[in-house]
Every structure is written in structure tokens, then in C-alpha cells.
N, C-alpha and C positions, 0 to 999 in steps of 0.2 A: 377662534378655532378654524381649522380648514374645512372647506365644504366637502360634500360626499364625493365630488368628482376629482378630488386631489388626494394623493398620498404623500405625506411629508416624510422624508428620509433623513436619517443621520448616518454619517460614515465615521467609524472609529478605526484608525489605522489607514495610512495612505502610502504603503510601500509598493512593492511590485504589483500585487493583485489590486490593491486599493486604487492605484493610479490607472490600472486597466478599467476598473469600474467607472471612474470619472470619464475616461476617454469614451467609453461606449455610451454613457449618459449624454455626453456632449454631441457625439456623432450620430446617434440613433434615437433621439428623443421621440421623433414622430412614430417610428416603428414600435417602440416600447409602449407609447400611449395607445396605439391601436391594439396591441396585444393585451394590455392590461385593462383597457376600457376606462382608464383614468390617467390623469397627468401625474407623473412621478417627479416630485420636486425635491432635489437635494437641498437641505436647509442649513446644515452645519457639518463641519468636519473637525474631528479631534485627532491630534497626532502627538507623539511624544515630544517632538522638537519642531514647533511651528516655524522657526527661522531657517530650517534646512532647505537647501535648494532641491527642487524636484523636477522630474522630466514631464510634468503636466501642470498646466496653469490652474491655480486654485484661487485666483484673485476674485472670482465671482462669489465666493462664499466666506462666511466667518470661519476662521481657523484658530483653534486654541488647543491647549494641552489639558484642559479641564473637562473631564467627562460629565460633570454636573451641568454644563451648558446644554448638553443633549438630554440628560435625565430630566431637567426642569423645563424643557421646552414643550408646551402643550400642542404645538403644531407638528411635532414629529411622532408618527405612529409606529414606524418600523426603523430598526437600526441595523445597518450592515457592519458587523463587528469582525474586523480582519486583523486582530492582534494575535500573535502566535504564543506558544508556551502555555503554562498553567496559570500562573499569576503574573500580572493582574487581570488576565483574561477572564478567569472564573469569577472573581469578585465583580468585575465590570458587567458581565452578562447578568449576574444575579441582581445587581442594582437596576439595570435596565428593565428586566422582567418585573421586578417589584414596583417600578415606576409606571407599569402599564404599557411598556413598549414590547412589540414583537421583535425577534432577533433573527438575523441571517448570519451564519458563521461558516468559516472554512477551516476551523481549527480541529484537526483530527486528533491531535495529542490530548486536547482538553476533553473531547467527547469520549475518547478511550478511557481516560482517568475518571471523569466526573459526569459522563453522559447520563447515567441513571438519575443522579441527583438533579441535574438541570432539567431533564425531561419531567421528573416528578414535580419540580417547582413550577415549571411552565403549565403543567396540567392543573395544579392546585390554583394557580392564579388566572386560569382561563386564557393563557397566552400561547403563542405559536413559536416554535424554534425550528428553523430551516437550516439544512446543512448539506445540500447537494454537492458543493464544491469540496467537501472535507475528505472524500475518499479517492476519487479518480479524476480530479481536475475537470476537464471539459466533457468527460464521458458521463451520461446521465444514468449512473448505476443506481443511485438511491431512488430515483423516480421509477426505474424499472422494477426494483424489488417492492416498493411501496404501492405502486399503482398498476403498472402494466401486467404484472404477474400475480395479481391478487386471486385469480381463479386457480392458481397452481399451488401445490405443495413443492417447495424448493427441495431438490434432491442433492445438488452440489453447486459449489462456486469454485471456480479455478481461474486464476489470473496472474498477470504481471501488474503489480500495484505500485511499483517504484521505478520511475523513469530513469533515475540516476544509475541504478544498478544495471538496468537494461542497456543504457547507453554504453556503460563500461564494458559489459560482456560482448556487445555487438562490435564495438570499436576494436577490442583486443583481437577478435577473430578476423575481422575484415582487414585490419591493417597490420596484423602480426606484431602487435605491441604488447609490452608487459602491463600488468595491472597498475603499477606505480606510474608509468608514463601516461596511461589513459586517464587515471584519476586526476593527475595534474591538468590534463587537457579539459576534463569535465569541470574542474574548478574555474579554469580560465574562461570557459564558455558560459558559466553560470548555472550549469546543471547540478553541480555539487557544491555544498557549503565548504567554508574554510575548515570546519570540523565535520567530516562526512560520516561520522560513526553511525548515526541512526539510519542512514540510507544503506550503507554497505553491510552492516551487521544484521539486517533484516528487521530491525525494530519498527521502522516506518511502515513497511508493508504489513507487519504483524498487527500494528495498531489499527490499520485500515481494515484488515481481515476480521479483527474482533468486532468492529462496528458492523460490518456486513453480516457476520454470523449472528449477532444480536438481532438484527432486523429480519434476516431470513429464517432463522430457526428459533427465535425467542429464547436464546441461551447465552448467558454471559460467560465469557472465558477470560482468563488472565494470560499474560505472556508466559508466565512460569509453567502454565499447564499445557502448552503446546510445544511441539518440536520446532525449534527456531535455529537457523544457521545462516550466516551471511556469505558474501562472495569474496571477502578479503583474502582468503587463502587459495583461491583458484588461480592456477597458472595457465599461461598460453598453451602449454603442453596438454592440459586437460581439455581445452576447447578444441584443439586440433585432433586429439584422440577421439573425442566424442563425434566430431564431424566425419572422421574416417569410418566410424561405426554407424553413421546415418542419424546422428542426433545433434541438436543444439542444446546448450546449457542456458537455462533461464531461472531467475529467482522466482520460483512458483509459490504462490499463496493458494492454499487449498482448504476448503471446508466442505465435507461431504458426509452424507448419511451412509453408514455401513452396518448392516445387521442391527438396526435400531440404536446405534450410537454414532457420535460425531467424531470424525477424524479431522483434526485441525493441525496444519503445519505450514511453515514458511521455510523453504530450503532451495538452494540451487539444485536444479533437477535436469536430468537428461530427457529431452522431449524429441520425439521423432520429427525429422525435418519436413515431412509432408503435412504436419498439423499447423493450423492457422496461428496458434500461439507461438510456434517456433519461428514463424516468419515475421513476427512483430519485432521491428528493429529500432535502433536509436533510442530516444527518450520516450517512445510511445508506451502507453498502457494497453492492456487487453484483459477483458473479463468474459468468461463463458459461464452462463448460469443455466443449469438444467432444471426445468420444471416438469411436474408430473403430467401436464397436459400439452404444453407447448413444445416440449423437447428441449434442445440446446439453443439458447439465444446467445449470440456472440457480439460483443461490443468492443471497438478499438478506437484509439485516438489519442490526442494529447492529454496526458495525465497531469500536467503541470504547465506552468508558463503564464504570463501576464493575461493575455486575452482569453485563452481557453478557460482558465479558472474564473476570470471575471464574467465570462459568458454563463457559467453555471450559477454564479452568485446572482446575476440579474434574472436568470430563469426563476430562481426562488422568489425574487422580488415581484416578478409578474404573477407567479402563482399566489403570492400573498395578496396582491392587489385584487385578483379575481375571486378570492375566497377559497381557491383550491387548496392552498397550503394548510389552512385551518382544518379542513375536512380530512386531508391526508394525514396530518399530524395526529388528529384524534383517532383515526383508524390504526395508525402505527402503534399508538399507545395501547389500544385494545389488543393488538397482536402480541405485545410484549408480556401480556398476562398469561401466556401459554405455559404449560408445564415444561421446565427445562429438560433438555435431552442430555443424557449422561455422555461424558467424553470417553472416547476410546483411550485406555491407558497408553502412554507413549511406548512402553515396552512391547505392546501387542500390535503396533502398526506393522503391516506386512507389505513389503515392496521388493522388487529387484534392486540391486545396488551396483554402483560403480565405485571401485576402490583403486586408489593410486598410492604407491609407495616409492620412496627413493631409498635404495638399499645398496649395501656393499656388493660390488660385482664379483661374487665368489660362489663356489658350489654350495648347494643345500639351502640357500636362502629362500627360494620359492617353496621348497619342500617344507621348511619350517612354518611359513605363513599358511600354506595349504593344510598342514597338519592342525594348526590352531583353528582354522575355519571349520575343518571337518569335525573336530571334537565338539564344536558348538552347533553342529547340525546345519552348517551353511554350505550349500552346494555351489560349486564353481561352474559357470556357464562357458567362460572363455578366459584366456590369459594372453596378454600381449607384452612383449619386452623388445624395445628397439635394440638393434645390434650395437654393441659397445666396442670401444677400442681394446685391443688385446694388450694389456699392460704387463701381464705376467706377475703381478703382485696384488695386494689388497687395497691399493689406493683408488681404484676405479669405482664408479658408481653406476647403477642402472636404475631405470624407472620401470616399475611393474604396473600394469593396468589389468585389474581383474573384474570381470562382470559376473555377478552371482545370479542364481535363480532366486525366486521369491523366498524371503526369510523375514524374521521379525526384528524390530529395533532392539529388543532385549537381548537376543542372541548376538547381534552385531556389537552392542556395547560391551558385552562380556568378552567378546573376541578382541575388541579394540584395546582393552587394558593389557591383554597378554601380548598382542603384537607390539604395542608401544614399548614393552620391556625387552624386546629382542635387541641384542647387541649389533645386529647387522643393519638396523635402520639408520639412515642418514637424514635426519630431519623429520618433521611431522608428515604424516600422510593425509589424505583427504578421502572422504566417501560421500557419495550423493545418491539419492534415489533415482530410479528410472521410471518415467511415465510413458508407457506404451499406449 
């Protein structure tokens, strides 16, 4: 068995983040030992394909495809588990916990789907589950909620939690490029997967927000229960129009208390250009947390990437070695026993809205849309239509941008269905909330 001055580690998964973990262990062993007060010894690595060429040298360790080599090793106390997806990640972590190993993971999809199950199992077995890297990469948001803000009641969380979407929106505006062109660039640079659906449709950000909502408010929510909208239908026109009005468009993840209920949403949102979150560019993440005592705490930085995410993983390892992780995990579980807060029904969410329509360039079109909005109690704040070519027939199209006063999601949905039936529409419109 290992002596008390040594922590034996196992590593499951050595892709982008796992390779970063190995790099930092190799380059910063002395620093990590001073921080942890113990030697952190990587003893075994398990990967799906041991024969695959990698950009990091693994020759110093036994590498296999068999998780049991780690499960059965008595010299490994904690396992860094960096396998994505639900299965076999879930089964693997369960096996490790049952074998008496503590686990560090970065798998946000697994924690969204099975976090309560895994937390309960870890509690019953007296084990610790750490997951700082699961939500915002290198930004220490889990630590902030679980430790730094424990004297506060959390009032709101607002953030950019998906770097791929933020890169796309930033690049479209800065380079005057289309969504499709920038998405291809993001894939070439490694910011977007070959199948980018979960990033661009808001699922990735929503899963992360659900985890933060559970921690901050003690309330479990599902993706179906929140307003969720992606960026895939946003056009360069929308970004330019928003900029002229003094806004940037960001995929905003929001969880906030309002009159005793929780408002939870993930949507592309118009944010005033003088706000910190609007200035967050490229693939960066941003999180603002409002506490009852501290006020608003703002954190920004790399939300993904090899070394930033590996940094968060190894911060968990150091916390585990010092004993902080076990204390924090136990305190987190106690906070999860709170009475859940009721969710604000989606239809009652009240915001100002940006509406954009592509319509036939002919008389009465604006009047038809305004009439529908008016009949549903939606007040117009401003209307913009760029000058169009005078064709003298019905072949031309125009783009209308309408800003509304505050109104409810329910009224807007009712108006949406009527507007969609207008014969004058030329393609789908888009609407986004405005965050002043």
C-alpha cells in the first residue's frame, strides 16, 4: 500500500484533456507536491485504444484498455475519469466508487443526466466526486459556488457557458461572415465538433446551467422545463442590427430568483455593449453570480481547451489530496437537501424582445404584423426596415426589425403562430430577448 505522503492516481481517458493532465503532471510535479503536501503519483492509464499515436509521451506508465487494472489496484486512491458521454462513463465511475476510489470528472453531460444518482452513491459509500472542470473549463465556478460564496444566498447566475457559440457569434460580427462560414472555421480550429449540434442548439450550455442551478439553488430542472434556443438561425443581419442599436448578441444562460420562483433559460440575447458579458469575445466563457452579501462576482476565462480544463481537473486533485474536496463535497450534499424552488412557468417569463422578419416588400405587411402583436397585448418600442430596391412588383423582400416593450413569453408564442401563417412572410423569423 502507498504511504500517507503519496497519493496514487489513475487516469481513464487520454484525449485532449487527459493529455493536458499528463503534461501538467510532467512539467509541474514540484509545484503540485507543494500545493498538495503529498506526492501525486500517476500509476496507471486506461484508454480505449492503447495503440493509438498521441501527442504526449505515455511510455512511463502502464497503459491498457481494461478499467479493471485501475479498479483492482490498491495503490490507486483517486481516479481522474475523462471519458465523455453517458455510457460507459456512468458504469465506469460507479465501478470505481464501489471499489473505494474517489473520482474526478469533467463530464457535464453525465452529471446533468445522472448527477443525483452518482452523488447519492458516493455519499452512501463515503467517497468523493469532484467535477470543477465540468461546467466552465478553467473558470473555477464550482469552487466559487461551493466554497467562496457559502455565506451568501445566491440571487442569480448569468453567463456564457459555451465557447463554440461565443466564437461563432464574435467572428460573424468582427469579420462580417455568415454563420455557415464561421462554423466551418470553428471546426477547422477545433472549437466545434464535426457534429456541432449540442453546442449551437443550446444543449451544452443548458446542461451546464442545470448543474449550476442544482448547486446554487438546490433545485433540479430538466431541459424540457426551461426556455432553450440556439444560435443556428441567427444571421449576420441580426448581429449588425443589434450593434447599431447598442447591443451584442450572446448565447446567455440565466438562472435567477424572481418573486420566489426560478427563471431558467438559455437563449441568444441582446446585451448592452457596455456590459462585461458583452465584451467577452472569441471562445471565452463568462459567469456573473449575484450573492446576497457579496453582490455580483464576475469570472471570465477559457471555458474549454486542453490546458485550461486540465488545470481545473488538477485543482480538484490537489483539493482531494489536502482533504478539502471531501469536506466541500459533504457540505455540497447537505445543501442539496434544501426545499426545491418552484420554476417560473415559461409562458410567464417577461422580457423585452427583438423580432426580425423577412417579408414581401409590399404595402400593409408591417400593419398586419403590428395588428397581430397589438391584439396579443405586445407593445412595439421601435421598428426598423432598411431601404429596399423599388421593383414595382411583389418580387422584392424586406427585413423588418421590431423591438418590443416588456411582454410575456406566452403572449409572444401566441403571436408567433399567427404571424407564421401570414402569406407575406418569406422564410422563418427570429426573436430574442433583450437583457438591459
